[in-house]
C-alpha positions in Angstrom: 89.2 112.0 148.1 92.4 112.7 145.9 93.3 116.0 147.7 93.2 114.1 151.0 95.3 111.2 150.0 98.0 113.9 148.7 97.5 115.4 152.2 98.0 112.3 153.9 101.1 111.3 152.1 103.0 114.5 152.2 104.4 114.2 156.1 105.4 110.6 155.4 107.2 111.7 152.3 108.8 114.9 153.7 110.1 112.9 156.8 111.6 110.2 154.4 113.1 112.5 151.9 114.9 114.5 155.2 115.7 111.2 157.0 119.6 110.7 157.8 118.7 107.0 159.0 117.9 103.6 157.4 114.1 104.4 158.2 113.8 100.7 159.8 110.5 101.8 161.4 108.8 102.0 158.0 107.4 98.4 157.2 108.2 97.9 153.3 105.9 94.8 153.3 103.1 96.6 154.5 103.4 99.1 152.2 103.7 96.8 149.5 100.7 94.9 150.4 98.5 98.2 150.5 100.0 99.3 146.9 98.7 95.7 145.7 95.5 96.6 146.8 95.4 99.7 145.0 97.1 98.2 142.1 93.8 95.6 142.1 91.7 98.4 142.8 92.9 100.5 139.8 92.4 97.1 137.5 88.8 97.1 138.7 88.2 100.7 138.1 89.3 100.1 134.6 88.0 97.1 133.7 84.5 96.6 135.6 83.6 100.2 136.5 84.9 102.6 134.0 84.9 105.3 136.6 87.7 107.6 135.7 87.5 109.6 139.2 87.8 106.4 140.9 90.8 105.5 138.7 92.4 108.8 139.7 92.1 108.3 143.2 93.6 104.8 142.8 96.6 106.5 140.6 97.3 109.1 143.3 97.3 106.4 146.0 99.9 104.3 143.9 102.1 107.0 143.2 102.2 108.1 147.1 102.7 104.3 147.9 105.5 103.9 145.1 107.1 107.1 146.5 107.2 106.0 150.0 108.6 102.6 149.3 111.3 103.9 146.8 112.4 106.5 149.5 112.5 103.8 152.2 114.7 101.7 150.1 117.0 104.7 149.2 117.3 105.6 152.7 118.4 101.7 153.6 121.1 101.9 151.1 122.2 105.4 151.5 122.7 104.7 155.0 124.0 101.2 155.8 124.1 99.9 159.2 
């Protein structure tokens, strides 16, 4: 599942990295909500499950979300309207 997550995030990350626009078609609030769900999942995995594999998957997803949010914010700052 971790590999699938990385493969799933890669096209979006590459597109945002190369983008010359403000990336207005990327919804930051939506990505923040998904990020929050993975942060909660990671906390649950650590506190209740103690499942290393689950925590690694949650961490990979958190990293992917943070990168996408960060690149989107960078594009909006770099390319003002």
